[in-house]
C-alpha positions, 0 to 999 in steps of 0.5 A, spaced: 165 573 330 171 575 334 171 582 337 177 584 332 174 582 326 168 586 328 172 592 329 175 591 323 169 591 319 167 599 318 174 601 316 174 595 311 168 598 308 171 605 307 177 602 304 173 597 299 168 603 297 174 608 296 178 603 292 172 601 288 171 608 286 178 609 284 177 602 280 171 604 276 174 611 275 180 608 272 176 603 268 172 608 265 178 613 263 181 607 259 187 603 259 194 607 260 196 609 253 200 615 250 195 618 245 189 615 241 188 617 234 187 624 232 180 626 229 180 633 224 174 638 226 175 643 221 177 642 213 184 646 212 183 652 209 187 657 205 186 664 207 189 671 208 187 672 215 192 671 220 187 671 226 186 664 223 178 665 222 176 659 217 173 662 211 170 659 205 174 659 198 169 664 195 171 669 201 179 669 200 181 676 200 183 678 193 185 684 188 184 684 181 187 689 176 183 691 169 190 692 166 197 689 167 201 694 164 201 701 167 205 707 167 206 712 174 200 717 174 195 712 171 189 711 175 186 704 174 180 700 177 181 695 182 176 689 183 177 687 191 173 681 194 173 677 200 175 682 205 172 682 212 175 688 215 172 695 214 178 699 212 183 697 207 190 700 205 192 700 198 199 701 196 204 700 190 210 696 192 217 694 188 221 688 189 215 684 190 214 687 197 219 682 200 222 686 205 216 689 207 214 696 208 221 699 205 219 696 198 212 700 198 210 707 197 207 708 204 206 716 203 202 715 197 198 709 200 190 710 199 185 708 204 178 705 202 172 703 206 169 696 205 162 697 203 157 693 208 152 691 203 157 687 199 164 684 199 166 685 192 167 692 189 171 696 185 175 702 187 180 707 183 187 708 185 192 712 182 199 708 180 205 711 184 212 710 184 215 705 189 222 706 192 225 699 190 225 696 183 220 692 180 217 686 180 212 690 182 205 689 186 199 692 188 198 691 195 191 691 199 191 690 206 187 691 213 189 696 218 192 690 222 195 687 216 191 680 218 188 680 211 192 681 205 192 681 197 197 682 192 197 683 184 203 683 180 203 688 174 208 691 169 210 698 171 212 702 165 219 706 165 221 703 172 227 699 173 227 692 174 232 688 178 232 681 181 228 680 187 232 681 194 229 678 200 229 681 207 236 677 209 240 671 207 236 665 210 230 669 211 224 664 213 218 665 209 213 662 214 211 663 221 207 658 225 203 659 231 200 653 236 194 653 241 192 647 245 187 647 250 182 641 253 175 641 251 170 642 255 166 636 255 161 638 261 161 636 269 163 629 268 169 630 263 172 635 268 171 630 274 175 625 269 180 630 268 181 632 275 182 624 277 187 624 272 183 620 267 183 621 259 182 628 256 180 631 249 184 636 247 183 641 241 190 643 237 190 648 232 196 650 228 196 656 224 201 657 218 202 664 215 206 666 209 210 672 210 213 673 203 210 675 197 210 669 193 206 662 193 209 657 198 209 650 196 211 643 199 210 646 206 212 640 211 208 640 218 210 636 224 206 636 231 208 632 237 207 632 244 211 630 250 213 631 257 218 637 256 221 640 249 226 634 248 221 628 250 216 625 245 210 621 247 207 621 240 206 625 233 200 628 232 197 627 225 195 633 221 193 633 214 197 636 208 199 643 208 196 646 201 200 651 197 199 658 201 198 664 197 202 670 198 201 673 205 196 668 206 194 663 212 193 656 213 189 653 219 187 647 221 184 644 228 185 637 230 181 634 236 185 628 240 185 624 246 190 623 251 189 617 255 190 616 263 194 618 267 194 625 265 198 629 270 203 635 270 206 639 264 205 637 257 209 641 251 206 641 244 211 643 238 209 644 231 215 645 226 214 647 219 219 647 213 219 650 207 225 651 202 230 647 207 228 652 212 224 651 219 221 654 224 218 652 231 212 654 235 211 651 242 205 651 247 204 648 254 198 645 258 198 643 265 193 638 269 193 638 276 189 632 278 186 635 285 180 630 286 185 624 285 190 627 290 184 628 295 181 621 294 188 618 294 189 622 301 183 619 304 184 612 302 191 612 305 188 615 311 183 610 312 188 604 311 193 608 316 187 608 321 185 601 320 192 598 321 193 603 327 187 600 330 189 593 328 195 594 331 192 597 338 188 591 338 193 586 338 197 589 343 192 589 348 190 582 347 198 580 348 198 585 354 192 581 357 195 574 356 202 576 359 198 579 365 199 574 371 193 571 374 190 573 380 190 569 386 184 569 391 184 567 399 184 560 398 190 560 393 186 558 387 187 562 381 182 566 378 
């Protein structure tokens, strides 16, 4: 075996070792595809909680009136259920509360404490005159207004007028989007750092800000490299009817296949009554370990090439060097 081949063995072993590690990583990460099939991790729930906390059907906030026709100054009994807040505010609103607090009698609102031992309880409330014409509702809301329930009734002696929204073309839905990588342990984090396949939890929350039920909501979610790019659609279940001031929430877990690097922009668009609203979220992945291994691989290859070149140059120099002649005139 020549000196040249022997000197190249050690660097060659390093190259093979690093190269094999990258090949194994790429193999385990899977083939390069845009996106794999999404799987749902929670069932769609319709709640009155804008924070997005899932609730069972029996825990949806609600308010019930014993009578449906009352006059101003009458004390009625309200049946409240499904609230998780500790304090609630009760007020009478005209115009179905479409324009928010301007439709409600805020000055005569009543505050009640929710009993800790029961989530279903009765409370008395004196009906007051709202600042706008009916259709009228009694509205019960938490302090942060993240739990709301309404009940319609007829206010005797109060004028009735067509419902007026907050403005022409007002969008009744608000949508928010959260996308975050799933923490699958040390190996999953290492795989992500090597630009390998990564699982993401994508959560969409749709809130109905109006006092009417929203039906036929269309939801589309996609992911791309920027706001205009689209790698693939993210399939979500059909959006159920959303109650007044209610919220629909769904989380889908999906797998983005390798290579995962740089910025990804997630977009969620809801459409109702011909009006659309969009929310975006951004995730970034810097595959640090991949860059480190790549730099080591390049350094090893560069070192090997330099050593081989130097070895060849030395051999060429030896060949071109003139032979030495001894005293007898014979070349050594």
